[in-house]
Structure formats: C-alpha cells, structure tokens
N, C-alpha and C positions, 0 to 999 in steps of 0.2 A: 093493546100495547103494554109492555112491561117496562117500568122505570127501575133501574138498578142503582143502588148506592154503592160507594166504593167498598171493595173487598166483601161483597155480599154475593151469595150464590142462591139461585132459585132452581128448584127441581120441577121439571115439566114432564107430563106423560107423553109418550109417543108410541105410535103403532107402526111396525114394519111387517107387512104380511100378516101372519096369524099371531105375531108375538108383540106383546106390550112391553116396552122397555122404558126405563126412566132416562131422561136427558137432563143435564145440569147446565145452566147458563151462569157464567161467572164473570165478574167485572173487577178490574183493578185499574189504577191510574198512575201516571208518573209525570214529572215536569220535564219538558223537552227543551231544546236549545233556544227556541224562540219565545220561551217563557209562557207558553200556553199549555194547558193541560191536555195530555193525550190519553184517551181512554182505551184500555185494552180489554177486549171482550173475547171470551172463549166459550165454545159450546162443546160438550163432550158427553160420552156415555158413562154412566155410573155402573160399575160392575162389582161383584162380590169377590172378596179376597179368597184365593184358593187355599190359603193357610187356615183360616178360621172365620166363621161367621161373626166372630167378635170384632173383626176389622173389616167392616163392610164397604168403606168408602174408598174405592179406587177411581181416579178421574182420568179418563182417556180423552185428551183434547182432540177435537176435530177442527180443521181449518174453517175459519169464518171471517170474511172480509170485514174490516173495522167499519167501513162506511155503511154496512147494513144496520148497525146499531148505534150510530152516533147520536148523542143527545142534543147537539147544537148544529145548525147549518154551518158549513165551512166555506171560507174563501181560500182558494189555493192560488198562489202567485208563482210565476216562473219567468222572472227577469231579474237583473242584478240589483237587489235591494239591500240597504243597510238596516240595522235594527231600528233606527229612527224612522225609516220609511214604513216598516212593518207596523210600528206604533201609530204612525199617522193613519194608515189604512184601518187599523183596529179602532181608533178613535172615531173615524168617519162611519164605520160600520155599526158601532155600538156593541153593547154587552151581549147582544143576541147572537153574535157570530164568533166563531173561531177563525184565526188566520194562520195558515201554514205556508211558510216560505219553502217552496220546492226548488229543484234544480233540474238542469237538462239530464242529469244522471238518474233522477228518481221520478220525474214527472209522469212517466208512462204508468206508474202505479198510483202515484198521489192524485192524479186527476180523477180517478174513480171515486175519491172521497169528497169531491168539490160540488157544492151547490152553485158557486160562482167561481169562474176561472179568469184570472187576469195574467196574460203573459204571451209568450211566443215560443212554440216548440220548434227547435232548430236542429234536432238530431236526424241522422240518416234513417233511423228506425221509425217507421210510420206510426202515428197514433191510431189506436183501434177505435175509431169514431163510431163504428157500428155497435161495438159492445158498450161504449159510453152512452150512446143514445138508448140502447136497449135497457140499460140500468135505470133510466128515467130519474136520475138524481140531479144531473147538471141542468141548470135553468138559464144561465147567462154566461156568455163568453165576452170578455172585454179584451180585445187584442191589444198588445202593447206595440204593435207595428201597424203601419197604414196598409201594408199588404195583407190579404186575408186568405191566401191560398193554403196557409198552414192549418186553417181550421174550417174553411168552407168546403168540407167534403160532402158528397151527396147525402149521406145519412143526416148530417147536421142541417143541410138546406131543407130536407123534407120534414125535419122535426119541429117542435115548438120551442126549441132553444133560442133565446134572444142573442143576437150577435151585434156588438158595436166595435168600432175601430178607432184609429188615431189619425184619420185623414186630416191634413192641414195643420196638425200641431207643430210640425217642424218645417212649415212652408218657407220661413225666412232662410233656413239653412239650405233648402232645395234651391231657392232663388240664388243664393250665393254661389252654389255649385254650378248652376246653369250659367251665371255670369262668368265664372272662372273659365269654364270650358269654352264658351263662346268667344270671350276676349282673347284667350290663348290661340284660338284658330285664326281669328281676324287679324291679330297682330303677329302671326307666324311664329308663335313661341316654340312649338315643337322643332322648327327649323333651327332656331337660335339655341335651344337647349342642346341639340346634337352638335352644333358648331362649337358650343362651349366645351363639350367633352373633347373635341379635337383641338381646342385652343385657337380657334379661328375667329378673328375679329373683322368680319366682313359684313357690309350692309346687304340686306336682302329685301325683296318687295314685301310690303304689308298692305292690308286692307283697312277700311274704316267702318265703324259702327254708324257714323253720321248718315242720316237720311235712309237708312235701311228699313225695309218693311218686314216686321217680324210676325210670324204666324205661330200661335200656341194651340197645340192639338190636345184638347181637354182642359176646360176652364173651371176646374174645381179650386180648392184652396191653394194648391201649389201653382196652378196656372195663373190665378189672380195675383198672387204675390210676385211671380216672375214678371207679369205685365207691369205691375206697379213699380218694380225695381228698374226695369228696362226703359220705361216710357220716356224719361228725360233725355235718354242717350240716343234715341233712334227717331226715324221719321214717322212711322206708324206701327201700331200693334193691333192685330186682329186675332180672332180665336174661333175655334169650333167647340161646340158643347152639345151633349145629348139633350140638355134642357135649356136652350138659349133664352127663353122668356124669363127664366128665374134669375138671370144675371144682367138684366137690362140696366140696373142701377150702376153697374160698372162703366157703362157707356156714358151715362149722365154724370158720373163722377170724374170722367176724363181718364180712367185707368186704361181703357181699351177703346179703339175706334169703332169696332164692329164685332159682333158675335154671330157666327153662322151656325145653322144646325149641323149635326154630325154628318149627315149625308151630303153636305156641301164641301166635304174635305178636299176633294180633287180640284174644285173651283178655287178654293182659297190657296192651296199650295202652288197653284200655277202662277200666282201673283207675288209670292213672298220671297224675300232674299234669305231669310232664316226660318227654319221650322223646328220648333221645340216640342217634344212629345212628353206629356205628363200623364198619359192614360193609365188607369189602373188595369191590373190583370183580370180578365173575365173571359168567358167563352166567346162572347161577341168580339172582343178586342184581340183575340189570338191572331197574330200575323196581320194585323189591321194595316200596317204600313209595309207594303210589299212591292213587287215589281211594277205594278200599275201606278202606285202612288209615287215611287221614285222617278218613274218615267214622266209623270205629270209635273214634277217640280221644275222650276226655272234652272237652266244650266248655270252652274256656279253657285248654287244655293248651299248654305251651311245647314247641317243637321245635328240636333242635340237630342239625346234621349236620357231623361231623368225619371221616366215612368217605370216600366217593367221591360225586361229584355225580350220576352216572348211576344210582345206587342209588335216587334219588328222582325221582318224576314232578314236575318243577318246576311245570308248569302246574296240576296238582292242588293243590300247596302254595299257590300264589298264590290260587287260588279260595277255599281254606279260611282263608287269612289275611284275605281280603276279606270273607268272610261271618261272621267272628268265631269260628269253631270253634277255630282256632289263635290263641292270644293273642299269640304272637310267635315269630319264628324267628331263630336264630343260625346263620349259614352260613359255614363256612370253605371249603367246596367247593360247586361248582355245575356245572350242565350246560346250556349249554357254559361253558367257561372261556376267556377272561374272560366275565363276564355281559354280554349285549348291552346297549348304551347305552339302548335303548328299553324294556328290561324293567321292569315295574312295581315289582320288588323295591327298586330304587334309591330310590324316593320314599316308601316305607312307613316310618312312624315306629316301627312295631313289628318292624322287621327290622334286624339287625346283620350286616354283611358283612365278612369278612376274606379276603384273596386267597390261600387255600391255604397258610397259614403255620403250620398246627397243629404240625408236627414241626420247625419251624425252631429252630435252637439254635446257640449259639456253639461247642458241643462236637460238632456234627454230623460234621464230617470226621474229627477224631481218634478219635471213638467208632466210626465206620464202619470206619476203618483197623484199629483194634484188633480189631474183630469179624472182619473179613476175615482178619487174620493168624491168629487163633485157628482159623478155619475152614480156612486153609491147612495148619496143623499137623495138624488132624483128617484132611484130605484125604490128606496124606502118609502117615498111619498107616492108611489104608484105612477110616476111619470116615465115616459120613454127616455132612455139614455141619449145623450148627445152622440152624434155619429151613428145612430141606429142604422144598421145595414139592411138593405133590401136583399135578402139572401139569394134569390134567383138572379137578381141583377148583378150582384157582386160588390156593391158599394152603396153608401148612403144616398138617398134621394135628397134633392135640395132642401126640402122642409125639415129634414132631420140632421143635416150636417151642420158643423159649427159655422157661425156667421163669417162670411168672407171679409177679411180685414179686421175682424173683431179681436176680442181679448186673446183667443186661442190662435 
C-alpha cells in the first residue's frame, strides 16, 4: 500500500505486454461544501515530450475511481440532512471517518465510495447493487426507511453487507394514521366530505368503534403501537405475528388480548370487525391478503392497510368492497403507487386514500439521525446495530428489533 501526501506524485513501474512503461500516481485535495476534505487521485502514463528530451514530463491522466484510493473510510448519506445533522453524524462516527452528504441526483456514483451508507434511494434509475457488492467496499447499509425493498436486492442478500432498518421508529405516526383512516370510515366521513362539497346538510348513518373487535395483521413495532392506541376505544384487540411467543408480554401488559401465529390468520379475521395490515414487504408476504382472506372476513368488516401495498391483492379488495363484504377500506399504501387514475377506488364513498404518509413526521429526520448515531456507536464497539435485518427474511427478528413500546 502506498500513502500519498497532498500534491505529491509517485512513479511506479508497470509492464504492458513486452513493454515496460512508467506510471505516475498523483494526489491533490480540496475542501468541499460539507467541509470535509475530498482527495483527488489520478493515475497516468508518463511520456517523453516530442519536442525535446529536455522536457520529459508529460502526464496523461487515466480515469481512476476515487474510492479505490481513499485514505479514510467514508459514510455516505442520502436523505435530507442539514449541516448540523452532518456534524452530528461526524461527531458520532469520530475522526476516523469522512462523511459525504449525497443526493438522489448523485447517489448512484457516490455510493461506490461508501463503507457505510445511510439513506433511501428513491430514483427510478435502479442502483447497481451487483457492482457495489463486487467492489467489496460497502460494509453496512442503514436504511432511513422502514421499507427495505430499495436495498434488499439479491446481490446484497447474498453478500456479507450488514443491513439495518428504521422499523417502529415512527410507530406513533403510523398509529395516528390508522386511527384517522378507521374513524373516518366508521363515522362515514367520506360521505360527509362529499356532501359538504355539494353544500348538503343532511344526517346520514354512522357506525361505532365501541365494542368492536380489532385484528392486527403483523404485530411488530407499528402493530404494537396501533393496539396500544386503539385498546381504550374498542372491545377487543387481537393480532397475528410470525413470532407470537416473542410478544407475550403485550398480553400481560393488557395491550392486546391474544396473539395468534401467522398461519392462523384466516381463523382470526373470521372473528374480527376491523382488520389492520402492518405487514412488511417480503417474498412471503406478497399478496398475502387476497381472495381467500377477504372471503374469510366477516361481512361488514372494515379493512385498513398501513403496511405495504403489494401485501394486498388490490383487485380482490375492490371486488369485496363492491359486493359489500368489506364495509370500507382505509389505504395509506397501494399497489401500484400512485394509484392509477382509472382505478375504481377513487370513486368509492367507502374508501379513504392517503398517499403513503403513515410514517410522515416533523421529527422524521432528527429521529433518524439520532438512531443512526446510536447505531454508529454500537458499530464502533463491535455490537450489532438495532433493527439488524435478517436479509432472507426481509426484516429484523424479534431479538434484534427495537424494544416494543420503548424509547424508539
């Protein structure tokens, strides 16, 4: 390994075929916007001047990615940070790391320089995860979103790159959104909103939350918070979960009345008046709620989805809204997003749609930065990060996710 000082060049011998040629490695540096030092490396061929051997040094630069010769490991971020947030991350990481604030416009190139990546790539252009894995530089991805489909590509799953997420960080906001959607349906708010547009002041039938039995499909951080929020307003709250034994304390604490295993879903939804989906996106959860599940629900049940759109067979949902089995649907997520203009959901009076804002919060960025900084400290101490993702599973196992109802 060669260590270069600023503005110093080193000549290296190289052989191409039968010819021995000299290569020069040159380093310079500059101060960039985020006040970190950006090192600029060049590798080139040294040639002789055709004018005179008295002027031998001609430098012909050849392209060389900067990440190949970086002197410090780098943290690359890609979510809306202020300079103060960048300084907070830099302080948590320590002097041994550089921090680069990237953007959706430059992340496809910048991510190749990352040892640690924190963010969420939302561009239509796909990230070349195969090339990133092949470069063998990236060691840890901290998603700034709970959803992980933006980074859990097959090459990443098969690699030794550590992935952690933001599951449950904004469970309070998801619970608020669930409440808003459900209460709007139960109290016939879509009907009254449309009547308001027509300036009609007419009483219409409404329903009650009182004594309803609510089923929560997926009892992770969001499901727990929804149950805790709804519990005083309804008759019973039950749930299904892939790891029911890990959440028995929620029964003891009175947050939920029962937690069934995931394969008992049809049994549970046959008894509940409201079904709230919080399932993460994974291969196993694709279209998990479909024709068979909607047919198994009680006639007149309400349906809320604050998980992921592709967990639900949307065509089956529309059919059962039209035939009256489902009394109403509150959808913060859909498949596809945005919902197509010609989709019947737009015109239904028993449907409330919000554009995937369930986890939206005025505190989203500072809380995410605080969480990442805590995980940086754990990473430096050789501890697994909070919300460590089981990559084949697609989300954290109970022993690695943040404590339900805890600080996060």
